[in-house]
C-alpha positions, 0 to 999 in steps of 0.5 A, a space after each residue: 702258646 702259638 699255633 702249630 705246624 701240624 702235619 700227617 694226620 690219620 685216622 682209623 677204626 679198630 673192629 677186630 674182636 674182641 668188641 668194644 671196637 676203638 677209635 685212633 687219631 694220630 698227627 705230628 705236631 711241631 713244638 719249640 722244645 722237647 718239653 712241650 706235650 700236645 694233647 688231643 681232647 674231645 671238643 665240648 660241645 661236639 658239633 651237630 653231625 654225631 659222624 665228625 669228631 671234634 678234636 681240641 689240640 693244646 700244648 703243655 710246657 713241661 716245667 725245667 729248662 729245655 733246649 729251644 730246639 724245634 721238635 716234631 712229636 706225635 699226638 695221639 688220641 684214643 676212645 672206645 667208639 660208642 655203638 652204632 656212631 660211626 666216625 666219617 670225618 674228625 676236625 683238629 682245632 687248635 685256640 679255636 682254629 681249624 689245623 687239620 681235617 681227616 676224612 678218610 677213616 681207615 677201618 682195621 678188621 
């Protein structure tokens, strides 16, 4: 599937009790039809900087007949944060090309 138009990326760290803390990334992805489901997964291997979370964006076409209507769908990534690894940035890749860079991580306390 072709590279998607991606926008409105946002990341935040939730440190509110109780522990453990969790980390979230959301963004809007434009897909060719409402049957395409965007997914974010951790990139393997991660980069050399443990403070930068690297994610892969993939688009999965669901079976069935779908109207060919360009649709904007929100994609979300959630993960429990390992101790002592505060993320300072997020990079999102699709087909090996960076489609988003988030360098402002909000902290919810």
